[in-house]
C-alpha positions in Angstrom: 211.7 155.9 82.6 210.2 158.4 79.9 207.1 157.4 79.2 207.3 159.1 76.1 210.1 159.5 73.3 210.2 161.8 70.3 213.2 162.6 68.5 213.2 164.8 65.8 209.6 164.2 65.1 208.3 165.9 62.0 203.8 165.6 61.3 201.2 167.3 59.7 198.7 167.0 57.1 198.8 166.1 53.1 201.8 167.3 53.0 201.7 170.2 54.6 204.3 170.5 57.8 202.8 171.4 61.1 205.4 170.0 63.2 208.6 170.2 63.0 211.8 168.4 63.9 210.2 167.5 68.1 212.8 165.9 70.1 210.7 166.0 73.6 211.1 163.2 76.7 208.3 162.7 79.2 208.9 161.0 82.6 206.5 158.6 84.1 204.9 160.2 86.2 205.3 164.3 84.5 202.7 166.1 84.6 203.3 168.4 80.3 200.7 170.9 80.2 201.6 171.8 76.1 201.0 175.3 75.8 201.6 178.0 72.5 199.0 179.8 70.6 197.1 178.9 67.6 197.7 176.8 65.2 201.2 176.4 66.7 200.8 171.6 66.8 199.4 171.2 70.0 196.9 169.0 69.1 198.8 167.8 66.3 201.1 167.3 68.8 199.2 165.3 71.3 198.1 162.9 67.8 201.9 161.7 67.4 202.0 160.4 71.3 198.2 159.0 70.8 200.1 157.1 67.9 196.3 158.0 65.9 199.2 160.2 63.6 201.4 159.3 61.7 204.8 161.4 61.7 206.5 161.8 57.8 210.0 162.1 60.0 211.4 161.0 63.4 210.4 158.6 66.0 208.0 158.0 69.0 208.1 156.2 71.2 206.1 155.3 74.2 207.5 153.0 77.4 210.8 152.8 75.8 209.5 150.9 72.9 209.0 152.0 69.0 205.0 153.0 69.2 204.9 150.9 65.4 206.1 148.0 67.4 202.8 148.5 68.9 199.4 147.3 68.0 196.3 149.1 68.6 194.5 147.8 71.6 198.0 147.4 73.4 198.6 150.0 73.0 194.9 151.1 73.9 196.0 149.9 77.9 199.1 152.5 77.8 197.4 155.5 76.7 194.2 156.7 77.6 193.2 160.3 74.9 190.3 162.6 75.7 190.0 164.3 72.7 188.8 168.0 72.3 185.4 166.9 71.0 183.1 163.8 71.7 179.8 163.7 69.8 177.0 161.2 71.1 173.6 161.0 68.8 172.3 157.6 70.2 171.0 158.1 73.4 173.6 156.0 75.2 174.0 156.3 79.5 177.0 158.0 81.3 177.8 154.5 82.2 177.7 153.3 79.4 180.0 155.5 77.9 183.0 155.0 80.3 181.7 151.0 80.3 183.6 151.5 76.7 186.7 152.5 78.1 186.7 148.8 79.0 187.2 148.0 74.9 190.6 146.7 75.1 190.0 144.4 77.6 186.4 142.5 76.8 186.6 140.3 74.0 182.6 139.3 73.7 180.7 140.3 76.0 182.0 142.4 80.2 182.6 140.6 82.7 181.8 142.0 86.5 185.6 143.3 86.8 185.0 145.7 84.1 181.5 147.0 85.2 183.9 147.5 89.2 185.8 149.5 86.9 184.3 151.2 84.9 182.6 153.0 88.5 185.3 152.7 89.9 186.3 155.5 86.8 183.0 157.5 87.2 183.9 157.8 91.5 187.3 159.4 90.3 185.9 161.7 88.3 182.7 162.3 90.3 180.7 161.0 87.8 179.1 158.2 89.8 175.7 160.1 90.6 175.3 160.7 86.6 175.5 157.2 85.4 171.5 156.5 84.7 171.2 159.9 83.3 171.5 160.0 78.7 174.8 161.3 77.9 172.8 163.8 76.1 171.6 165.1 79.4 173.9 166.9 81.4 176.1 169.8 81.5 179.3 170.6 79.2 181.9 170.3 82.3 179.8 167.0 83.2 180.5 165.4 79.8 184.0 166.5 80.6 184.6 164.4 83.0 182.6 161.8 81.7 184.5 161.5 78.5 188.0 161.7 81.6 186.6 158.3 83.3 185.6 156.9 79.7 189.8 157.3 78.8 191.0 156.4 83.0 188.8 152.7 82.4 191.6 152.1 79.7 193.0 151.8 83.4 196.0 153.5 81.3 199.3 154.6 82.3 199.4 157.6 80.0 196.4 160.2 80.1 196.4 162.4 77.2 193.6 165.4 77.0 193.2 168.3 74.1 192.0 170.9 74.8 190.0 169.2 77.8 187.6 172.1 80.3 187.4 175.0 76.3 184.2 176.1 76.3 184.0 175.4 79.8 183.4 177.7 83.8 186.0 178.9 86.6 184.0 176.6 88.6 184.0 173.3 86.1 187.4 174.2 84.7 188.9 174.3 87.7 187.1 171.3 89.0 188.6 169.4 86.1 192.6 170.3 86.7 191.7 169.6 90.2 190.7 166.2 89.4 194.1 165.3 86.9 196.4 167.1 90.2 194.4 163.9 92.1 194.9 161.5 89.2 198.5 162.1 89.2 199.9 162.8 92.4 197.4 160.0 94.0 196.0 157.8 91.1 198.9 155.3 90.5 199.5 152.4 88.1 202.7 152.7 88.6 204.9 153.3 91.9 205.8 156.6 89.7 202.1 158.1 89.4 199.8 158.9 86.4 201.7 160.4 83.6 199.5 163.1 82.5 199.8 165.7 79.1 197.2 168.6 77.9 197.3 170.8 76.0 195.3 174.3 77.3 195.0 178.2 75.8 195.0 178.8 79.4 198.3 179.6 80.2 197.8 181.0 84.2 195.5 177.8 85.0 198.0 175.4 82.6 200.5 176.7 84.8 199.2 176.1 88.3 198.9 172.5 87.6 201.1 171.1 85.6 204.8 170.2 87.0 206.2 170.8 83.3 204.8 173.5 80.3 206.0 172.7 76.5 205.8 175.5 74.8 205.5 175.5 70.8 205.7 178.1 67.7 204.7 177.4 64.1 205.2 173.4 64.8 208.9 174.3 66.8 209.4 173.5 71.5 210.7 177.3 71.9 211.2 177.0 76.0 211.0 173.7 77.9 211.0 173.6 81.9 209.0 174.4 84.9 205.8 176.8 84.4 208.3 180.3 85.9 211.0 179.6 83.1 209.0 179.2 80.2 206.4 181.7 80.9 208.3 185.0 81.2 207.1 188.2 80.0 209.8 188.6 76.6 208.7 185.0 75.9 205.2 185.2 75.7 205.1 188.1 74.3 207.7 187.6 71.2 205.2 184.3 71.3 201.7 185.7 71.1 202.8 188.4 69.8 200.5 190.6 73.1 201.6 193.0 75.9 201.4 191.3 78.7 202.5 192.1 82.7 203.5 189.1 84.8 203.1 188.9 88.6 203.3 185.8 91.4 200.7 184.0 92.4 199.0 184.8 95.7 198.1 181.4 95.6 199.7 179.5 93.8 203.3 181.0 93.5 203.3 180.6 90.3 203.0 183.7 87.6 200.3 185.3 86.8 199.2 186.9 83.0 197.8 189.7 83.2 197.5 190.6 79.0 197.6 195.0 78.1 194.9 196.0 76.2 197.3 198.4 73.2 
């Protein structure tokens, strides 16, 4: 079954088009990386899938049901979203932030089950030891993992992440991708596994972890396929307007892109 399907979707902001005639199918248990240069429409595509941006044209299906047929809380039980930025001005503890992910399920107050699920989400993301720390006290890498834990507390079938490793060092970047890999392969709310859809500028890292890549240019998908098919020299040079060398990564055997100075 398709976890996500877009049929000839166009979308934009205040009458300015960003996405044009996008058709895309993401199977249950897929790990999809959305790549492309700045302004290509990556974040806009993720917002359409998340339901926070309504297309001007076309239809979006989640689990083969029209998105517009879902109520907001119902959709929040299926999709967990990690946006590019979250600002926490109030001094919440990390555990309280994660517990907010239970909002689609709680009534007047949380139940014991909600605390158990939030605890498990923190353990999965290796943040449980920081549960009593204030969110303003944790590092950037740990903050990202807390935000992922909050999305996991929704018990989603689909996890959407917008540039989750932006501004992180190599150690924390790999740590985030390893968590996503484990969630995609092991932690499964369906027999096919947790579906992961991520936008990223790091072609080498996302190419090593994602099973499928969607390359965007000017609001259109110009190539969809396995990393070895999408991260191809002439295509990358055309889309990114940069000269590159592409070799095989000695450990992952995925494409390794090396930019060449002009």
